[in-house]
C-alpha positions, 0 to 999 in steps of 0.5 A: 578621163585625165585631161593632159596639159603641155609641160612648161619646162622640160622634164619628165611628166607623168599623167594618170589616165582614167580608161573604163575597166570592168571585168565579167563575173560568172553567176549561179548557173542552176537556180531553178523555180518549182512549180506548185498549184494554183495560188488560191489554194496555197497556204504557204503562199498567203502566209508569204503575202502573196510571194514567192518562197526562198528554199534553201534546204528541205528543213525549210520546204517542211516549214512551208508545208501542213496537211490540207486544212489542218490549219487556220488562217491565222497560223503563221509559219514557223522558222525551223532554227527558231524551232531549234533554239527553243527545242535546245531551251525546253526539255520537256513536253511538245507544242501543247505543253509549251505555248512559247513554242507552239507560237513559234512553230505556228503549230495549232495545238488542236491539229496535227502539223502533219505535211502533205504528201499526197501531192506532186510539190512536197515529194518533188522537192524532197526529191530536188534536194535529195540529188544534189539541189541548191537554193530554189524558188517556189512559185505558184503555176498561175503566178509565173509573171514573178519570174521576170522579178526573179533575175537569178532563176535560170530554170523553171522546173514543171515538177507535176503541174501538167496543165502549164507547159505552154505557159512555160515555154513562153517564160523560157523562150528565146532571150529570157535566160531560163530552160525548162524541165518538163515532165513526160506523162504520168499514167501509162497503160503500157504503150509508151511509145504511143503515150510519148508520141502523144504527149509530144505532139502537144509540146512545141519543138524548142531548144530552150526545153527538155522532157524527162521520163518516167514519174518515179515511186517514192520508197520512202519511209515516213513517220505517219505518212501512208500515201506519197504521190508520185515523184515528177521526173523534172524535179529530179533531173533540176538536182542532178543539174545543179549537182553537176553544174556545181561540181563541173559546170553547166557544160557538162552534160547532165547524164549517165548521172545516178539517181539517189535511192528510195526511188524506182520508175513507175515504167520500165524503158529499154534502149530501143524505145529509148533510141525512137526519142533520141533525135537519131532521125533529126525529126522526132522530139527527144525524151531523157529517160531514168533508166535502171540498169543491172549492177548500177542503179537508176541513172539519167540517161540523156541530155537532149533538148526538144528542139529537132533537126540534129544541130548543135542546140540539140543538146542540153549543155550547149544551150545552157552554156551559151545562156550562161555566157549571154547573161554574164556578158550581157549584164557587164556591158550595162557597165559601160553604159555611159561610156564614150563609144571610142576605142578606149571602151571598145578595147575595155570590153574586148579585154574583159570578154577574152579574160572570161571566155578564155577562163572558160576554155581553161575550166574545159567548158569551150573546145580547141587546144588553143583560146584561137580554137575555142573563142574569139571576140570582135568590136570596133569601127568597120568590124561590128559598127558603122559610123552611124552606130557610133554616133548613135552610142551604140555599142556592138560587139560580136563573140564566137564560142566553139562549145561542140567542136574546136574552131566551129563558132556559134556567134553571139552579137550584143549590142549596147546603148553608151554615150554618143561619139568617141 
């Protein structure tokens, strides 16, 4: 802050005063990590030096997958762009006739490079991208600790890895900023109600996860492929969530949403069965059903979390909207780390948060006819902080957001260590 000096002669004097200023920007809201098998059996994991794969399209997916055991350990994975570039320059023959192309593609010329479609992961990834998915990460199911090194990840997608449900919930717990998309049971003997009750009984109630059912059959025609594994419903839901976020935002329910063609449910679920798993009695956990409707096709029908009790956290868009706000505001508050804990800093925080929430309200994310009905921000001595807080450099802000109904606020409290004193 500039220091004001007393004038030595009459006149008008201007001092430029630097006050703390910062803004809050919205980060990506739908960035999934999609789980694969154990790391020890995954060639792509070894080829990348035991790091997650960043995938931008299904072409990237095909560059990581091959038939199990069809490649030697020394084979490198190819870049699709490199292949396209070489194909444009080589007009005849294939990898076996052109060593340069074979090297670029990383193909063992003695074996065919056929993707492994009879494992859950590859069909799940195709369904994810077919339904509107954007960039994502691929991660072995036994390497979930990597999530702490991927700060942009907001969704953890089970994608058929049924043995790690409890581990997924551990990494999507309160404060993680991540939301879990889980699969219902794959196999069915006809007792849908009993099978779902059994499956849900082994999963803890939580507002940070949702379950999707049933699994899907892929009716895709893929040259050279005779067997395609069933498609995990969590992967389809992930694609639809990405599509919904990109077109509107996480505050829109990813429900009543069309599923891409080529997929059909393995189990037909009707309204009566679905009604048993929509938390109408506030005691059962919810399941979001993929249902076929005459004249409308296959739809994702439902957007409820695994919580019970019928509160606001029972809805996927409510939980994910708050996750977004917590991430964005929390990251922005880090920028005042070295600012004095005084009025100027408090006003800068207030202005930035108000501007951020006002923009969300204008987009329709918050409920209310006026900004006052949609949100509030409190910060200051005697309001959110004591003198002891200020002396110890602890800045506290209280933020209320109306996502479900106008003027019915769910309150967030943020604490940030800053410089001591005002």
